[in-house]
C-alpha positions, 0 to 999 in steps of 0.5 A: 500499500502506498505511503500517504506522505514521504518527506525527503530531508531532515532539516527544519523544513522536513521535521516541521512538515513531519510534525504537521503531517503526523498530527493530521494522521498522515503517518509520514515517512521521513528519509533523513539522509546519511552522512554524506556531502549532500543529504545531511541528517538534521540539515545544515544546522548540524554544522552550527553552534549556538542559534540565537535567532530561533524564537522560543529558546532564550539564553539559559540552561537549555541543556537541562530541558533538552536532556529531559526531552530527547530520548536518551539513546540519542544523547550521544549526538548532543555536542558539549554544552557551552560553559557560559555563565554570568553570576554563576547562572548558565547563559547560552542559546540552543545549539544547532544539533540540539535544536534539530534533535528537539524537532526530530523528537517532536516528530517522533512523539507523533509516530513519525517513521524515519529511515536513515538513508539518501534518496537517489532518484524519484519517479513521478511519471505515474501515480503512485509516485516512487522514491528510490533510496540508496539501499532498499526497495523503491517506496510508493507514495501518494505525495512527496515533500522535498526538503533537502535544503541547500549546501553552502559553498566553501573554499575547499581548504583542509584548514577551513574544515578544521575551523568550522564553528571555531571562527569559520562560518557560511552565515553571518546572520546566523553567527555574526552576533555571537560573542566570539565575533563582537568587537573583533576584526572579521573577514568576508570572502566573495564579491556578490550581493550576498557577500556585501550583505554579510559584510554590512551586517557584520559591521554591526558587531565587528571592529573591522570587516575585510572583504576578500575578493579575487577580482578588482571590482565587486560582482554585486549590483551597483547599489550594493557595491556602493554600500560596501565601498562607502562603509568606513568599517569595510576594507576591500582586499582586491585581487586576493584569495584565501589559501589557508586559515590559521589559529589555535583553538579558534581562528586568529587569521588567514593567509592570502595570496594576491593573484596578480603579484603572487605576493603572500601575506597574512591577515589577522582576523577572528572570524571568516565568513564564506559568501560564495553561494549555495548549492541546492540539493536537487541533483537526485531529482534528475530534472523531474521537477523544474529548477531555476538557473541556480538549481533551486526548485521553482514553485508554481504558486509562490504563496504555497509549496506546489511544484509543477507535478501535482502531489509533489511539494517543496519546502525550505532552503531547496526553494529559497535563495533569499533568506535561508533561515531555520525559521523560514524553512520551518514555516515552509515545512508547515505549508508543504504539509498542509498543502499535501493534506489538502491534496490528498483530501481532494483526491479522496485518499484517507 
C-alpha cells in the first residue's frame, strides 16, 4: 500500500512538515539522509553552534530541558554544552544539533517513521509516485515533500574544515552576533550581493570587516557595491584569495595570496565568513521538477509549496535563495504539509 506522505530531508523544513503531517494522521515517512556531502541528517544546522535567532529558546541552561526531552539513546549526538555563565547562572542559546534533535523528537512523539538513507532518484511519471533510496526497495507514495535544503559553498581548504564553528562560518546572520565575533576584526570572502550583505551585517558587531575578493571590482549590483565601498568599517582586499586558515583553538587569521603579483601575506582576523553561494540539493531529482538557473526548485505558486507535478511539494532552502533561515524553512515545511494534506483530501485519499 502506498505511503500517504514521504518527506525527503531532515532539516527544519523536513521535521516541521513531519510534525504537521503526523498530527493530521498522515503517518509520514522521513528519509533523513546519511553522513554525506549532500543530504545531511538534521540539515545544515548540524554544522552550527549556538542559534540565537530561533524564537522560543532564550539564553539559559537549555541543556537541562534538552536532555529531558530527547530520548536518551540519542544523547550521544548532543554537542558539549557551552560553559557560558554570568554570576553563576548558565547563559547560552540552543545549539544547532540540539535544536534539530528537539524537532526530530517532536516528530517522533507523533509516531513519524524515519529511515536513515539518501534518496537517489524519484519517479513521478505515474501515480503512485516512487522514491528510490540508496539501499532497499523503491517506496511508493501518493505525495512527496522535498526538503533537502541547500549546501553552503566553501573554499575547499583542509584548514577551513578544521575551523568550522571555531571562527569559520557561511552565515553572518546566523553567527555574526555571537560573542566570539564582537568587537573583533572579521573577514568575508566573496564579491556578490550576498557577500556585501554579509559584510554590512557584520559591521554591526565587528571592529573591522575585510572583504576579500579575487577580482578588482565587486560583482554585486551597483547599489550594493556602493554600500560596501562607502562603509568606513569595510576594507576591500582586491585580487586576493584565501589560501589557508590559521589559529589555535579558534581562528586567529588567514593567509592570502594576491593573484596578480603572487605575493603572500597574512591578515589577522577572528572570523572568516564564506559568501560564495549555495548549492541546492536537487541533483537526485534528475530534472523531474523544474529548477531555476541556480538549481533551486521552482514553485508554481509563490504563496504555497506546489511544484509543477501535482502531489509533489517543496519547502525550505531547496526553494529559498533569499532568506535561508531555520525559521523560514520551518514555516515552509508547515505549508508543504498542509498543502499535501489538502491535496490528498481532494483526491479522496484517507
